[in-house]
Backbone as a chain_set.jsonl record, in Angstrom:
{"seq": "MMAQHNRLLLSMLSALLDYPDQALLDSLGEIRAALAGADALPPVVRADLDTLLDQLSARTLIESQEDYVDTFDRGRAASLYLFEHVHGESRERGQAMVDLLTTYEAHGLALANGELPDYLPVFLEFLAQLEHDEAQALLGEISHIVSNLANALSALGTPYAAAVDAVLALAGELRERGAAEEVAGESTEPDHAALDREWEDPPVSFLGAPGALGATPQPVHFYDKRPAR", "coords": {"N": [[0.83, -1.204, 0.0], [1.952, 1.22, 0.823], [3.918, 1.48, -1.153], [2.313, 1.856, -3.412], [1.136, 4.272, -2.731], [3.359, 5.954, -2.744], [3.923, 5.909, -5.458], [1.744, 7.343, -6.427], [2.313, 9.821, -5.237], [4.715, 10.465, -6.557], [3.747, 10.849, -9.16], [2.08, 13.057, -8.74], [3.92, 14.98, -7.87], [5.419, 15.134, -10.172], [3.53, 16.341, -11.846], [3.212, 18.818, -10.529], [5.705, 19.966, -10.896], [5.877, 20.258, -13.575], [5.331, 22.249, -16.559], [2.816, 24.573, -16.0], [-0.638, 23.862, -16.663], [-4.143, 24.019, -17.606], [-5.307, 21.667, -16.753], [-3.742, 20.937, -14.557], [-4.336, 23.033, -12.753], [-7.038, 22.53, -12.365], [-6.858, 20.235, -10.904], [-5.851, 20.795, -8.431], [-7.197, 20.751, -5.955], [-7.641, 18.008, -5.544], [-4.996, 17.137, -5.451], [-4.1, 18.489, -3.171], [-5.638, 17.261, -1.176], [-4.665, 14.643, -1.285], [-1.978, 14.996, -0.605], [-2.185, 15.875, 1.988], [-2.524, 13.65, 3.544], [-0.145, 12.322, 3.262], [2.01, 10.42, 4.622], [4.6, 9.776, 4.054], [5.934, 12.085, 3.641], [7.618, 14.646, 5.411], [6.122, 16.756, 7.974], [6.888, 19.501, 7.692], [7.531, 19.678, 5.027], [5.09, 19.057, 3.817], [3.625, 21.254, 4.681], [4.956, 23.325, 3.348], [4.393, 22.564, 0.739], [1.67, 23.099, 0.701], [1.778, 25.863, 0.618], [2.811, 26.259, -1.95], [0.673, 25.184, -3.427], [-1.314, 26.977, -2.669], [-0.352, 29.299, -3.915], [-0.5, 28.583, -6.644], [-3.247, 28.245, -6.822], [-4.172, 30.813, -6.407], [-3.374, 32.337, -8.536], [-3.723, 33.288, -11.984], [-3.771, 31.154, -14.916], [-1.977, 32.098, -16.861], [-0.34, 33.778, -15.305], [0.802, 31.878, -13.601], [2.221, 30.345, -15.448], [4.059, 32.229, -16.396], [5.505, 32.703, -14.046], [6.61, 30.2, -13.661], [8.378, 29.908, -15.864], [10.1, 32.033, -15.299], [11.221, 31.081, -12.976], [12.503, 28.585, -13.544], [14.001, 28.837, -15.873], [16.189, 30.478, -15.832], [18.798, 29.994, -15.177], [21.461, 27.56, -14.7], [21.506, 26.425, -12.142], [18.901, 26.188, -11.22], [17.762, 24.532, -13.033], [15.555, 22.094, -14.419], [16.439, 20.015, -15.88], [18.061, 17.138, -15.646], [20.495, 16.054, -16.638], [21.81, 18.324, -17.325], [22.92, 19.239, -15.023], [24.782, 17.313, -14.637], [26.3, 16.702, -17.002], [26.652, 19.136, -18.297], [27.808, 21.047, -20.968], [29.033, 19.017, -22.288], [29.747, 16.44, -24.738], [28.939, 13.996, -23.924], [26.432, 14.265, -22.897], [24.487, 14.016, -24.881], [24.652, 11.285, -25.581], [23.961, 10.179, -23.142], [21.318, 10.986, -23.011], [20.211, 9.447, -25.067], [20.617, 6.889, -24.023], [19.017, 6.977, -21.707], [16.509, 7.437, -22.814], [16.198, 5.067, -24.233], [15.96, 3.312, -22.106], [13.524, 4.187, -20.997], [11.795, 3.489, -23.103], [12.079, 0.746, -23.069], [10.642, 0.147, -20.854], [8.147, 0.723, -21.669], [7.417, 3.403, -21.836], [6.654, 6.145, -23.716], [7.801, 9.185, -25.051], [6.384, 12.417, -25.639], [6.495, 14.501, -28.586], [9.207, 16.728, -28.565], [9.716, 16.493, -25.835], [12.259, 16.019, -23.427], [14.279, 13.388, -22.168], [15.624, 13.711, -19.727], [14.278, 15.549, -18.258], [13.039, 16.547, -15.201], [10.233, 16.232, -14.314], [9.387, 14.308, -16.228], [11.102, 12.188, -15.625], [10.259, 11.608, -13.015], [7.656, 10.724, -13.49], [8.26, 8.438, -14.899], [9.513, 6.949, -12.831], [7.292, 6.52, -11.267], [6.068, 4.439, -12.524], [7.509, 2.224, -11.951], [8.573, -0.671, -10.006], [8.646, -0.521, -6.423], [11.231, -0.809, -5.125], [13.043, -0.521, -7.235], [12.437, 2.052, -8.12], [13.13, 3.512, -5.813], [15.873, 3.057, -5.721], [16.76, 4.432, -8.016], [15.907, 7.005, -7.372], [17.655, 7.475, -5.292], [20.025, 7.717, -6.726], [19.817, 10.196, -7.929], [19.645, 11.935, -5.837], [21.573, 13.716, -4.89], [21.723, 15.666, -6.889], [19.077, 16.559, -6.764], [18.987, 17.614, -4.181], [20.758, 19.812, -4.404], [19.311, 21.28, -6.283], [16.969, 21.853, -4.833], [18.05, 23.511, -2.848], [18.919, 25.652, -4.433], [16.468, 26.602, -5.465], [15.212, 27.328, -3.102], [16.876, 29.416, -2.345], [16.156, 31.234, -4.258], [13.75, 31.937, -3.303], [11.331, 30.751, -3.996], [8.23, 29.006, -3.826], [8.272, 26.623, -5.21], [10.396, 25.163, -4.377], [9.457, 23.463, -2.436], [8.254, 21.283, -3.745], [10.443, 19.998, -4.833], [11.834, 19.449, -2.51], [10.08, 17.541, -1.539], [10.459, 15.438, -3.354], [13.067, 14.792, -2.642], [12.606, 13.933, -0.037], [11.168, 11.59, -0.515], [13.222, 10.109, -1.457], [14.403, 9.466, 0.834], [15.776, 11.396, 2.223], [16.399, 14.55, 3.874], [16.497, 17.918, 3.293], [18.99, 20.112, 4.564], [18.212, 23.079, 6.088], [18.611, 26.682, 5.991], [21.132, 28.0, 5.071], [20.43, 28.504, 2.388], [18.052, 29.938, 2.712], [19.022, 32.223, 3.949], [20.509, 33.369, 1.873], [18.407, 33.972, 0.157], [17.148, 35.997, 1.546], [18.759, 38.186, 1.301], [18.464, 39.766, -0.942], [15.978, 41.124, -3.102], [16.119, 40.738, -5.745], [17.323, 38.148, -7.116], [20.655, 37.056, -7.874], [21.166, 35.261, -10.498], [23.345, 34.153, -11.87], [25.276, 34.12, -9.884], [24.097, 32.309, -8.153], [24.241, 29.995, -9.694], [27.019, 29.588, -9.598], [27.35, 29.226, -6.869], [26.013, 26.854, -6.242], [27.403, 24.941, -7.618], [29.142, 21.854, -7.649], [31.552, 19.261, -6.672], [32.672, 16.595, -8.943], [30.053, 14.334, -9.9], [28.095, 11.311, -10.092], [25.565, 10.006, -12.187], [23.029, 7.83, -12.857], [24.875, 5.958, -13.783], [26.497, 7.525, -15.416], [29.125, 8.271, -17.764], [27.801, 6.398, -19.349], [25.268, 3.947, -20.149], [22.308, 3.079, -18.191], [23.09, 1.184, -15.358], [25.737, 0.937, -15.937], [29.254, 1.134, -15.005], [29.776, 3.63, -12.611], [31.108, 6.788, -13.531], [33.253, 9.639, -13.055], [31.896, 12.892, -13.551], [31.703, 16.282, -14.69], [30.765, 19.637, -13.751], [29.779, 22.415, -15.851], [30.301, 25.78, -17.074], [28.452, 27.032, -18.775], [25.087, 27.056, -19.996], [23.733, 24.313, -21.827], [22.747, 24.271, -25.29], [19.337, 23.837, -26.316]], "CA": [[0.0, 0.0, 0.0], [2.857, 2.358, 0.871], [4.543, 1.614, -2.463], [1.328, 2.425, -4.32], [0.96, 5.681, -2.369], [4.525, 6.683, -3.225], [3.745, 6.077, -6.902], [0.818, 8.46, -6.605], [3.036, 11.04, -4.884], [5.646, 10.766, -7.642], [2.966, 11.396, -10.276], [1.622, 14.391, -8.365], [5.068, 15.881, -7.882], [5.709, 15.332, -11.588], [2.573, 17.334, -12.356], [3.483, 20.122, -9.919], [6.959, 20.508, -11.42], [5.76, 20.447, -15.017], [4.798, 23.546, -16.99], [1.4, 24.58, -15.588], [-1.72, 23.936, -17.634], [-5.442, 24.086, -16.942], [-5.56, 20.385, -16.097], [-3.114, 20.995, -13.236], [-5.112, 23.927, -11.89], [-8.299, 21.847, -12.045], [-6.577, 19.093, -10.034], [-5.168, 21.231, -7.213], [-7.928, 20.28, -4.78], [-7.36, 16.582, -5.399], [-3.604, 17.013, -5.034], [-4.016, 18.948, -1.789], [-6.219, 16.237, -0.303], [-3.77, 13.492, -1.242], [-0.756, 15.354, 0.094], [-2.484, 16.06, 3.404], [-2.365, 12.365, 4.224], [1.079, 11.681, 2.774], [2.905, 10.198, 5.754], [5.975, 9.645, 3.567], [6.516, 13.415, 3.597], [7.661, 15.306, 6.715], [5.127, 17.847, 8.116], [7.375, 20.783, 7.182], [7.452, 19.619, 3.563], [3.67, 19.143, 3.47], [3.209, 22.648, 4.894], [5.51, 24.122, 2.247], [3.633, 22.22, -0.455], [0.425, 23.863, 0.784], [2.084, 27.225, 0.16], [2.877, 26.191, -3.412], [-0.689, 24.988, -3.928], [-2.009, 28.25, -2.469], [0.085, 30.231, -4.958], [-1.073, 28.154, -7.917], [-4.701, 28.468, -6.771], [-4.483, 32.241, -6.372], [-2.938, 32.998, -9.755], [-4.282, 32.828, -13.251], [-2.901, 30.225, -15.617], [-0.899, 32.865, -17.499], [0.577, 34.205, -14.252], [1.545, 30.705, -13.149], [3.166, 29.969, -16.495], [5.138, 33.218, -16.392], [6.317, 32.452, -12.863], [7.331, 28.946, -13.898], [9.489, 30.199, -16.774], [11.04, 32.892, -14.582], [11.873, 30.291, -11.939], [13.304, 27.454, -13.979], [14.726, 29.045, -17.122], [17.062, 31.634, -15.663], [20.17, 29.59, -14.877], [21.62, 26.129, -14.573], [21.284, 25.955, -10.776], [17.486, 25.876, -11.04], [17.276, 23.779, -14.183], [14.891, 20.82, -14.165], [17.029, 19.018, -16.769], [19.026, 16.495, -14.762], [21.814, 15.891, -17.246], [22.46, 19.626, -17.37], [23.713, 19.318, -13.793], [25.797, 16.261, -14.662], [27.158, 16.747, -18.177], [26.865, 20.476, -18.83], [27.847, 21.127, -22.432], [29.85, 17.948, -22.855], [29.084, 15.62, -25.74], [28.363, 12.823, -23.264], [25.031, 14.508, -22.567], [23.652, 13.47, -25.942], [24.609, 9.832, -25.456], [23.204, 9.878, -21.929], [19.918, 11.159, -23.377], [19.819, 8.274, -25.852], [20.57, 5.746, -23.113], [17.856, 7.097, -20.826], [15.33, 7.248, -23.651], [16.107, 3.628, -24.492], [15.456, 2.703, -20.871], [12.096, 4.498, -20.933], [11.082, 2.701, -24.105], [12.094, -0.645, -22.626], [9.598, 0.037, -19.83], [6.871, 1.062, -22.272], [7.115, 4.824, -21.723], [6.988, 6.903, -24.917], [7.759, 10.613, -24.813], [5.767, 13.245, -26.662], [7.441, 15.297, -29.366], [9.753, 17.879, -27.86], [10.077, 16.184, -24.46], [13.593, 15.474, -23.231], [14.171, 12.341, -21.154], [16.2, 14.061, -18.429], [13.413, 16.547, -17.62], [12.683, 15.935, -13.928], [8.865, 15.709, -14.285], [9.324, 13.076, -17.021], [11.792, 11.151, -14.872], [9.404, 11.229, -11.885], [6.549, 9.923, -14.015], [8.86, 7.136, -15.176], [9.682, 6.25, -11.557], [5.964, 6.137, -10.767], [5.652, 3.209, -13.201], [8.415, 1.147, -11.576], [8.422, -1.296, -8.705], [9.102, 0.377, -5.365], [12.665, -0.884, -4.86], [13.766, 0.034, -8.376], [12.228, 3.5, -8.084], [13.91, 4.061, -4.711], [17.286, 3.03, -6.097], [17.015, 5.508, -8.965], [15.795, 8.25, -6.618], [18.905, 7.645, -4.564], [21.076, 8.129, -7.65], [19.698, 11.618, -8.27], [19.369, 12.711, -4.624], [22.533, 14.817, -4.773], [21.263, 16.708, -7.803], [17.809, 17.086, -6.243], [19.304, 18.43, -3.017], [21.288, 21.08, -4.903], [18.21, 21.992, -6.921], [16.103, 22.382, -3.772], [18.746, 24.64, -2.24], [18.909, 26.773, -5.37], [15.112, 27.146, -5.514], [14.972, 28.004, -1.837], [17.607, 30.676, -2.401], [15.372, 32.138, -5.102], [12.54, 32.302, -2.571], [10.143, 30.252, -4.686], [7.608, 27.847, -3.186], [8.556, 25.4, -5.955], [11.381, 24.393, -3.614], [8.745, 22.442, -1.655], [8.037, 20.095, -4.567], [11.727, 19.303, -4.95], [12.062, 18.885, -1.176], [9.258, 16.324, -1.426], [11.169, 14.391, -4.099], [14.198, 14.413, -1.807], [12.072, 13.174, 1.095], [10.842, 10.247, -0.997], [14.508, 9.416, -1.6], [14.864, 9.146, 2.18], [16.656, 12.451, 2.719], [15.763, 15.818, 4.206], [17.455, 19.003, 3.057], [19.327, 20.999, 5.662], [17.773, 24.428, 5.764], [19.309, 27.764, 6.669], [22.0, 28.773, 4.193], [19.712, 28.962, 1.193], [17.096, 30.961, 3.108], [19.766, 33.444, 4.195], [20.798, 33.949, 0.559], [17.174, 34.52, -0.394], [16.758, 37.204, 2.257], [19.698, 39.272, 1.106], [18.101, 40.61, -2.072], [14.718, 40.793, -3.75], [16.443, 40.437, -7.133], [18.393, 37.161, -7.02], [21.706, 37.006, -8.882], [21.094, 33.874, -10.964], [24.681, 33.675, -12.203], [25.937, 33.825, -8.614], [23.512, 31.071, -7.635], [24.833, 28.906, -10.466], [28.355, 29.337, -9.072], [27.275, 28.789, -5.478], [25.542, 25.485, -6.094], [28.25, 24.001, -8.319], [29.738, 20.885, -6.74], [32.541, 18.384, -7.284], [32.114, 15.616, -9.871], [29.057, 13.4, -9.39], [27.662, 10.304, -11.052], [24.113, 9.911, -12.28], [22.587, 6.749, -13.729], [26.017, 5.333, -14.427], [27.061, 8.416, -16.404], [28.462, 8.717, -18.979], [27.23, 5.318, -20.138], [23.861, 3.647, -19.955], [21.912, 2.61, -16.88], [23.725, -0.039, -14.947], [27.161, 0.964, -16.227], [30.071, 1.529, -13.874], [29.758, 5.091, -12.491], [32.31, 7.528, -13.865], [33.127, 11.032, -12.629], [31.535, 13.887, -14.547], [31.981, 17.602, -14.15], [29.891, 20.737, -14.1], [30.309, 23.368, -16.817], [29.84, 27.131, -16.758], [27.418, 27.523, -19.663], [23.933, 26.189, -20.233], [23.758, 23.756, -23.181], [21.626, 24.619, -26.169], [18.29, 22.811, -26.388]], "C": [[0.869, 1.261, 0.0], [3.51, 2.59, -0.487], [3.592, 2.256, -3.454], [1.128, 3.911, -4.032], [2.137, 6.504, -2.855], [4.467, 6.876, -4.734], [2.826, 7.259, -7.19], [1.504, 9.784, -6.3], [4.008, 11.437, -5.987], [4.918, 11.38, -8.833], [2.497, 12.815, -9.972], [2.766, 15.391, -8.366], [5.529, 16.138, -9.308], [4.81, 16.412, -12.175], [2.871, 18.726, -11.811], [4.738, 20.772, -10.488], [6.942, 20.688, -12.932], [5.212, 21.838, -15.308], [3.296, 23.583, -16.718], [0.442, 24.624, -16.771], [-3.042, 23.904, -16.87], [-5.763, 22.78, -16.215], [-4.945, 20.358, -14.704], [-3.942, 21.856, -12.292], [-6.424, 23.272, -11.475], [-8.102, 20.714, -11.044], [-5.994, 19.496, -8.685], [-5.871, 20.755, -5.949], [-7.663, 18.816, -4.497], [-5.935, 16.359, -4.909], [-3.451, 17.415, -3.572], [-4.533, 17.883, -0.823], [-5.291, 15.038, -0.171], [-2.512, 13.798, -0.442], [-0.979, 15.497, 1.596], [-2.288, 14.773, 4.188], [-1.114, 11.618, 3.824], [2.082, 11.535, 3.911], [4.364, 10.056, 5.323], [6.688, 10.995, 3.527], [6.513, 14.032, 4.99], [6.639, 16.446, 6.78], [5.602, 19.167, 7.532], [7.297, 20.817, 5.664], [5.998, 19.725, 3.114], [3.165, 20.576, 3.636], [3.716, 23.543, 3.768], [4.797, 23.815, 0.928], [2.283, 22.937, -0.463], [0.627, 25.287, 0.294], [2.172, 27.268, -1.361], [1.487, 26.048, -4.009], [-1.513, 26.267, -3.776], [-1.641, 29.242, -3.567], [-0.53, 29.861, -6.306], [-2.577, 28.402, -7.962], [-5.055, 29.937, -6.913], [-4.169, 32.955, -7.679], [-3.679, 32.464, -10.97], [-3.299, 31.876, -13.912], [-1.713, 30.961, -16.242], [0.123, 33.304, -16.452], [1.426, 33.036, -13.755], [2.581, 30.274, -14.179], [4.344, 30.94, -16.553], [6.075, 33.004, -15.209], [7.17, 31.203, -13.05], [8.559, 29.192, -14.769], [10.544, 31.031, -16.055], [11.831, 32.107, -13.545], [12.887, 29.315, -12.51], [14.152, 27.699, -15.218], [15.688, 30.219, -17.037], [18.513, 31.268, -15.355], [20.248, 28.111, -14.617], [21.272, 25.62, -13.179], [19.85, 25.524, -10.549], [16.915, 25.057, -12.189], [16.642, 22.46, -13.753], [15.421, 19.717, -15.083], [18.229, 18.387, -16.06], [20.42, 16.401, -15.372], [22.535, 17.225, -17.395], [23.34, 19.811, -16.138], [24.879, 18.345, -13.816], [26.803, 16.471, -15.785], [27.439, 18.152, -18.687], [26.795, 20.467, -20.342], [28.545, 19.94, -23.085], [29.052, 17.078, -23.818], [28.476, 14.367, -25.125], [26.887, 13.016, -22.951], [24.105, 13.904, -23.617], [23.531, 11.957, -25.846], [23.819, 9.413, -24.226], [21.709, 10.005, -22.184], [19.411, 9.917, -24.126], [19.669, 7.058, -24.937], [19.33, 5.782, -22.232], [16.562, 6.893, -21.607], [15.112, 5.773, -23.969], [15.55, 2.892, -23.278], [13.96, 2.955, -20.716], [11.316, 3.582, -21.87], [11.021, 1.23, -23.722], [11.036, -0.905, -21.558], [8.228, 0.467, -20.362], [6.467, 2.513, -22.157], [7.581, 5.548, -22.974], [6.829, 8.391, -24.632], [7.075, 11.336, -25.968], [6.845, 14.02, -27.411], [7.901, 16.502, -28.557], [10.132, 17.618, -26.415], [11.47, 15.588, -24.404], [13.571, 14.496, -22.058], [14.713, 12.728, -19.791], [15.426, 15.165, -17.715], [12.833, 15.918, -16.349], [11.234, 15.462, -13.864], [8.704, 14.421, -15.095], [9.958, 11.923, -16.248], [10.945, 10.677, -13.687], [8.22, 10.385, -12.346], [7.041, 8.527, -14.394], [9.001, 6.326, -13.889], [8.35, 5.758, -11.01], [5.467, 4.841, -11.4], [6.461, 1.988, -12.747], [8.001, 0.497, -10.261], [9.123, -0.428, -7.662], [10.622, 0.36, -5.209], [13.477, -0.28, -5.995], [13.637, 1.549, -8.404], [13.075, 4.132, -6.989], [15.391, 4.094, -5.052], [17.626, 4.174, -7.042], [16.856, 6.878, -8.318], [17.081, 8.526, -5.856], [20.029, 8.129, -5.457], [20.999, 9.614, -7.987], [19.558, 12.494, -7.037], [20.325, 13.892, -4.463], [22.128, 15.984, -5.673], [20.004, 17.373, -7.256], [18.057, 17.986, -5.038], [19.841, 19.798, -3.433], [20.197, 21.927, -5.54], [17.286, 22.607, -5.878], [16.748, 23.578, -3.092], [18.699, 25.869, -3.141], [17.53, 27.421, -5.437], [14.761, 27.868, -4.223], [15.666, 29.356, -1.799], [16.896, 31.707, -3.259], [14.078, 32.575, -4.421], [11.263, 31.835, -3.225], [9.546, 29.069, -3.942], [7.789, 26.548, -3.96], [9.618, 24.553, -5.257], [10.709, 23.262, -2.851], [8.555, 21.16, -2.454], [9.319, 19.303, -4.718], [12.132, 18.723, -3.6], [11.276, 17.585, -0.992], [9.89, 15.161, -2.179], [12.335, 13.878, -3.259], [13.735, 13.576, -0.619], [11.712, 11.751, 0.679], [12.101, 9.427, -1.242], [15.096, 9.076, -0.241], [15.778, 10.175, 2.784], [15.84, 13.701, 3.014], [16.81, 16.909, 4.078], [17.708, 19.794, 4.33], [18.979, 22.421, 5.254], [18.615, 25.449, 6.497], [20.106, 28.603, 5.694], [21.247, 29.328, 3.004], [18.735, 30.059, 1.542], [17.782, 32.283, 3.388], [20.12, 34.14, 2.89], [19.566, 34.631, 0.003], [16.809, 35.829, 0.263], [17.644, 38.391, 1.997], [19.274, 40.228, 0.007], [16.772, 40.171, -2.648], [14.919, 40.488, -5.221], [17.598, 39.449, -7.137], [19.371, 37.257, -8.183], [21.796, 35.561, -9.359], [22.47, 33.322, -11.315], [25.441, 33.309, -10.935], [25.4, 32.539, -8.012], [24.067, 29.864, -8.375], [26.211, 28.55, -9.905], [28.287, 28.736, -7.678], [26.909, 27.322, -5.357], [26.317, 24.49, -6.949], [28.962, 23.121, -7.307], [30.811, 20.084, -7.431], [31.88, 17.377, -8.203], [31.135, 14.67, -9.19], [28.762, 12.376, -10.476], [26.151, 10.223, -11.043], [23.756, 8.836, -13.287], [23.743, 6.114, -14.484], [26.676, 6.202, -15.473], [28.566, 8.164, -16.523], [27.858, 7.611, -19.814], [25.79, 5.101, -19.809], [23.587, 3.254, -18.526], [22.602, 1.291, -16.58], [25.217, -0.073, -15.239], [27.934, 1.365, -14.983], [30.115, 3.044, -13.78], [31.115, 5.698, -12.799], [32.138, 8.967, -13.417], [32.756, 11.934, -13.79], [31.627, 15.241, -13.886], [30.924, 18.611, -14.576], [30.587, 21.678, -15.065], [29.646, 24.72, -16.575], [28.642, 27.589, -17.585], [26.286, 26.52, -19.799], [24.026, 25.617, -21.646], [22.573, 24.228, -23.99], [20.636, 23.489, -26.188], [17.611, 22.883, -27.742]], "O": [[0.587, 2.231, -0.704], [3.648, 3.729, -0.933], [4.0, 3.102, -4.25], [0.97, 4.714, -4.951], [1.956, 7.626, -3.329], [4.917, 7.904, -5.24], [3.092, 8.069, -8.079], [1.307, 10.764, -7.018], [4.116, 12.616, -6.321], [5.416, 12.324, -9.446], [2.516, 13.678, -10.849], [2.6, 16.526, -8.814], [5.981, 17.239, -9.624], [5.269, 17.287, -12.908], [2.792, 19.709, -12.547], [4.824, 21.998, -10.555], [7.895, 21.217, -13.505], [4.696, 22.516, -14.42], [2.574, 22.694, -17.171], [0.677, 25.33, -17.752], [-3.061, 23.777, -15.646], [-6.421, 22.794, -15.175], [-5.544, 19.823, -13.771], [-4.218, 21.456, -11.161], [-6.869, 23.448, -10.341], [-9.058, 20.275, -10.405], [-5.673, 18.629, -7.872], [-5.212, 20.392, -4.974], [-7.48, 18.424, -3.344], [-5.688, 15.503, -4.059], [-2.745, 16.748, -2.817], [-3.931, 17.638, 0.223], [-5.141, 14.479, 0.915], [-2.034, 12.953, 0.315], [-0.064, 15.266, 2.386], [-1.926, 14.806, 5.364], [-1.024, 10.407, 4.022], [2.907, 12.421, 4.137], [5.267, 10.201, 6.146], [7.911, 11.045, 3.395], [5.503, 13.953, 5.689], [6.321, 17.043, 5.752], [4.807, 19.891, 6.933], [7.028, 21.865, 5.078], [5.703, 20.409, 2.134], [2.37, 21.055, 2.827], [2.993, 24.417, 3.289], [4.618, 24.704, 0.096], [1.805, 23.339, -1.523], [-0.244, 25.853, -0.366], [1.67, 28.199, -1.991], [1.159, 26.717, -4.989], [-2.315, 26.6, -4.648], [-2.506, 29.944, -4.09], [-1.024, 30.729, -7.025], [-3.123, 28.731, -9.015], [-6.099, 30.281, -7.466], [-4.65, 34.066, -7.907], [-4.189, 31.344, -10.973], [-2.136, 31.799, -13.518], [-0.577, 30.496, -16.159], [1.328, 33.211, -16.689], [2.624, 33.188, -13.516], [3.692, 29.883, -13.821], [5.488, 30.525, -16.736], [7.294, 33.11, -15.349], [8.329, 31.169, -12.635], [9.655, 28.735, -14.445], [11.74, 30.769, -16.182], [12.985, 32.434, -13.265], [14.011, 29.225, -12.015], [14.956, 26.84, -15.581], [15.97, 30.876, -18.039], [19.367, 32.151, -15.282], [19.235, 27.467, -14.344], [20.79, 24.496, -13.041], [19.595, 24.601, -9.776], [15.698, 24.909, -12.296], [17.128, 21.793, -12.839], [14.903, 18.6, -15.064], [19.272, 19.019, -15.896], [21.414, 16.644, -14.689], [23.752, 17.249, -17.573], [24.382, 20.464, -16.204], [25.858, 18.53, -13.093], [28.012, 16.424, -15.559], [28.388, 18.341, -19.448], [25.846, 19.947, -20.93], [28.634, 19.872, -24.311], [27.827, 16.992, -23.722], [27.601, 13.741, -25.724], [26.163, 12.039, -22.759], [23.06, 13.345, -23.282], [22.443, 11.405, -26.009], [23.096, 8.418, -24.253], [20.916, 9.232, -21.644], [18.324, 9.41, -23.848], [18.713, 6.293, -25.061], [18.67, 4.763, -22.028], [15.629, 6.253, -21.119], [13.979, 5.292, -23.974], [14.761, 1.958, -23.418], [13.211, 2.05, -20.349], [10.313, 2.982, -21.485], [10.039, 0.546, -24.01], [10.589, -2.038, -21.379], [7.265, 0.565, -19.602], [5.298, 2.843, -22.357], [8.776, 5.568, -23.267], [5.835, 8.81, -24.039], [7.172, 10.922, -27.124], [7.966, 14.173, -26.926], [7.095, 17.204, -27.946], [10.813, 18.446, -25.811], [11.826, 14.75, -25.232], [12.906, 14.755, -21.055], [14.311, 12.142, -18.785], [15.868, 15.661, -16.679], [12.201, 14.864, -16.419], [11.006, 14.35, -13.386], [7.956, 13.532, -14.688], [9.42, 10.816, -16.217], [10.914, 9.483, -13.386], [7.828, 9.437, -11.665], [6.316, 7.546, -14.227], [8.648, 5.147, -13.858], [8.283, 4.71, -10.368], [4.548, 4.209, -10.878], [6.142, 0.857, -13.111], [7.193, 1.038, -9.507], [10.065, 0.302, -7.971], [11.241, 1.423, -5.165], [14.479, 0.393, -5.757], [14.608, 2.254, -8.679], [13.679, 5.182, -7.209], [16.088, 5.05, -4.711], [18.665, 4.817, -6.889], [17.578, 7.814, -8.664], [17.54, 9.665, -5.783], [20.9, 8.872, -5.005], [22.02, 10.227, -8.298], [19.367, 13.702, -7.176], [19.934, 14.946, -3.96], [22.184, 17.144, -5.265], [19.877, 18.597, -7.28], [17.4, 19.017, -4.894], [19.433, 20.822, -2.885], [20.161, 23.144, -5.36], [16.865, 23.755, -6.021], [16.068, 24.558, -2.789], [18.468, 26.985, -2.676], [17.422, 28.647, -5.462], [14.091, 28.9, -4.245], [15.114, 30.328, -1.284], [17.014, 32.909, -3.022], [13.391, 33.476, -4.902], [10.213, 32.449, -3.038], [10.287, 28.208, -3.469], [7.494, 25.476, -3.434], [9.725, 23.356, -5.52], [11.317, 22.213, -2.637], [8.681, 20.066, -1.906], [9.293, 18.073, -4.73], [12.706, 17.636, -3.538], [11.759, 16.645, -0.362], [9.864, 14.025, -1.703], [12.564, 12.671, -3.176], [14.403, 12.614, -0.24], [11.929, 10.809, 1.441], [12.057, 8.196, -1.237], [16.163, 8.468, -0.16], [16.487, 9.888, 3.749], [14.746, 13.89, 2.484], [17.88, 16.833, 4.683], [16.783, 20.11, 5.078], [19.403, 22.902, 4.203], [19.256, 25.136, 7.5], [19.808, 29.781, 5.499], [21.41, 30.496, 2.651], [18.58, 31.015, 0.782], [17.225, 33.346, 3.113], [20.044, 35.366, 2.802], [19.649, 35.726, -0.554], [16.221, 36.697, -0.382], [17.327, 39.501, 2.424], [19.682, 41.39, 0.015], [16.47, 38.978, -2.68], [13.993, 40.026, -5.886], [18.755, 39.869, -7.159], [18.979, 37.504, -9.323], [22.426, 34.728, -8.707], [22.737, 32.143, -11.083], [26.165, 32.314, -10.905], [26.154, 31.762, -7.426], [24.334, 28.828, -7.767], [26.542, 27.374, -9.751], [29.067, 27.846, -7.34], [27.419, 26.619, -4.485], [25.945, 23.318, -7.014], [29.343, 23.585, -6.232], [30.982, 20.197, -8.645], [30.652, 17.3, -8.248], [31.349, 14.254, -8.052], [29.137, 12.556, -11.635], [25.526, 10.358, -9.991], [24.143, 8.924, -14.452], [23.623, 5.773, -15.661], [27.361, 5.676, -16.351], [29.224, 7.876, -15.523], [27.426, 7.886, -20.934], [25.142, 5.982, -19.244], [24.513, 3.109, -17.728], [22.687, 0.404, -17.429], [25.901, -1.013, -14.832], [27.357, 1.872, -14.021], [30.456, 3.702, -14.764], [32.148, 5.179, -12.375], [31.018, 9.478, -13.393], [33.255, 11.752, -14.901], [31.627, 15.341, -12.659], [30.278, 18.464, -15.613], [31.816, 21.745, -15.108], [28.583, 24.808, -15.961], [27.887, 28.452, -17.138], [26.489, 25.308, -19.728], [24.361, 26.347, -22.578], [21.52, 24.548, -23.44], [21.012, 22.321, -26.091], [16.696, 22.106, -28.016]]}, "num_chains": 1, "name": "protein.A"}
């Protein structure tokens, strides 16, 4: 039962982190009710998710879409494209995309035109289709990236940080708070380039990068520029 509930949570978090549409706004009440009883999420995360839901409920669709673009398309630190945090501009990113797409297809998941496989909402929806242990293992592989993303979003002062905190909680981790909130309080106009530099980390491995899933993990490095899409 718990595994099934976590699948539902993954799907809901996928929807919350995707580009807002009318279907999402129409489902906010259902999402709120489900999250209220989500024992897998700490109370502080559920409370922060309520704040995100309140914001989405109070704004028009256009306002929510504008806020979404402003939040996630201003720098690499807040990017929802996982391989951007792992491969940067390197050519390994393209091969990693092919490998991940092949994995999706092997599990019967087909992407719509224009969707990239490393987009976090797509990856969460993929995890929602897996058995609990396999999903948890893959969540653990991206937990470092998710933690950095949550910190970056918190520093921007956006309630979207709550949705990423929830993903981290499902991976069995809880973000340490404090530093990111202090950054957010220093200025009402965040320096996105500075945030990119602040949240850069040493080499990490993700899904056996740079090879396919299940390959021996290899070190990969962050890069200064966002890759072209």
